[in-house]
N, C-alpha and C positions, 0 to 999 in steps of 0.2 A: 864640834860645840854644839850645845842646845840651843833653843830658841832664846834664852836669857844668860847666853854667854857662860853656862857652866859645861864642863866636859860631860859628855854622855858615855857611860861606860857599862857595859852588861857582863854579867859572869854566866858562863856556860861550863857545866861539868861533863868532860869527856872521860869515860872510865875504860881502863884496858881491860883484855881478854886474856886467856890462857896463853902463855909464852913468855908473860911479863915477870915470871917469879925468878927469884935469884936468892940463894943462901946469904942471910945477913939482912934480908929485905925486913923493914920496920924496927930494927933493933936500935937504931939512933933515935928513932921518934919515942920509943918506949923509955928510954934512957934519959931523954930531955923533956918530955911532955907526960905528966900524970894522967891527963885526958886520953891520950892515945894508949898508955898502959892500961888503963880502964877499958878501952874496947877490946884490947887483946884479950884481956882476962874474962871479960863477958863473953867472948866467942869461944875461948876455951871451955869454960863452963857449960855453955850451951852443946857444944859438940861433945863434951866427955872426953876430949883429947887435947893433950898439950901441943896444939897446933902452933902457938907461938915459939915454942921451943925449937919445932922443926923449921919455922921460918928464919929464927935467929941463928941456929947453930946447925942445921941440916941433920942428917946427911943429904947430899943432893938428891940421891936416888929416891928418898922418902918425899922430899918436896915437889918433885917434877910427877909423881903419882897423881893421876887426876883428881882422885878425891881429896887430894892435899893441896894441890896447887890451885884449885878453883877457889875454895873458902881462903887461902892464904892471901890471893890477890884481893879478894874482896875485902878481907881485913886490913890489908894495906890501904886499900882506897878509902876505906871507913875512917881509919885513924887520921890519914891527912885531912880528910874532910873536917874531921872533929877540930882539929888544930886551927884551920884556916878560915871555917867558916864565918866566924864573927869579924874576921878582917875584911873578908869579900863583900858581905851583905848578901842578899837572897838572890840566887841564880835564877835567870829567865827560863832556862831550859836544862836538861840534863841527857846525856845519852851514853850508851855503852856498846862496847863490840862483844856480842856473844854473851859470856857471863857477865860482862860489864854492865849489861842491862840491869841486873840485880844490884850493883854498886850504885847504879844511877838512881833506882828506886830508893836506896837508902839516903842519898844526897837530897831527894826531893821530899823525904819525909813518909813516904808510902810504906816503907819497912823500916824496922830497926836493925841494927847491924846484926846482932845475934840470931834474929829470925831469919834475915837473909843468909848468914852463913850456914844454917842448917839446910836451908833449900838448896844452895849449890854444893855442899857437901853431898847431899843426896842424888844430886844432878850428875856430879862426878862420878859417884858409885854406879849409877845407872849406865853412864858412858863406858866405864871401865869393863863392866859385865857385859855390855853388847860387843865391845871390843874383843873379849876374850871368846865370846860365844861364836862371833862371825868375823874372825882375824882378816884384816885386809891391809893394803898398802896404799899410802897417799904421799904426794909430794909435790911441792909448789912449783911450776914451770914458769920461769921469768923471762920477759922479753918477746914472747910470741903472742901474737893475738889469739884471742880465745877460739875463734873459727878454726884455727890451725890445729889447736889441741883437741877441740872436738873431733877432728877429722882424723888425728892420730888414733884416738880412742875408738873411734868407729872401725878403723882399719884393724887395730888390735883385737877388737871383739869379733871380728869374723875368723879370726886364727884360733881363739882359745875362749874363755869365759868374759863375761861383760865388763868393759871398762868405760867408764863415765866421767865427764867432767863436773865434779861433784861441787866445787865452790868456785865462784868467779869473784875475785877479789879486786880486780882492776882490769881494765880492757886488755892488759899486758901481763896479768898474773892470774893463772889458772890452776887449779888443783885437781887433778885426775885420781880417780880412786879405782882399786880392783881389789878382788880376793888376794890374799897373800900367798896362795900357791900358783898365782898365774904369772908366767914371765912376761906376757904380752903388756901387762900394765907397767911394767918397768920400761918396756921398750918405748910405750907411749910418752912416759915421763920424760925420756931422753930424747925425744923427737928433734930437740932444737940443737942438739949435738953439744950442748953446754951442761948439761945434766941437771938434776933436780936437787931442790933443797928440801931437808925434812921440815915439814910445816909444824907450827904450834897450832893455836886453837883456829887460826885462819884456814888451816887444811883440815880441819875436823868437821863431821857431819853434825849439823846443829841439832839441838835437841829443845 
C-alpha cells in the first residue's frame, strides 16, 4: 500500500524474442479487436508482404523463417499493447529479449509499430544472409555451469576449427557455436551427456 492507503501498482512491459512464434498467433486478436486488426494491416502495408496471413494460417516453414518470424513477433506484441494499454496505464519501463527490444520501443512510444516492423524485417534478412554465407551450428546446453561448457569448447577447438560459448543465457544455460562442417562443435554441445536442445533466438548471435 502507498503512503495514503492506495495500492501501488507499476506496469512493466517485457517483450519476447524469436522462438515465440506459432501459426495462428494474433488471429483471435484480429477477429475480436478492430484496433489489433489495424496494427496487422498497417504492418502488412509497410512491409509489402501479407505477414498477417502467414501469422494466422502459416505454413509453419514460412513463419519460422527469420525474416518473417521477427516482424511477426513484434506485430503480435504491438497488437496486444494496442488492446491493453488504456486499461493498464502508463508503464514505468519496458524491456525485450533481442528483437523484443524493438517491441519495447513501440510500447514506449519511441517507434510506431509499422516502422519497427520494417527494421526487424531487415534485421531478420541480414541475419538470414549471414547464416547462409557462414553456416554454423548452435545448441543450448542445459544444466552445466558455463565454465564447463567453455572448457568443452576449448577442448574441441584443439581438434578442429574454433568452438566458442556464444551466448550465456543463465549460469546453467550456455549456447556453444561452431561452423556447420565441424564435428567437434557437436561434441562440445553433447558434453553433459544429455544432449543439446535446438536454440531459438536465445541461441542466436545478436545483431
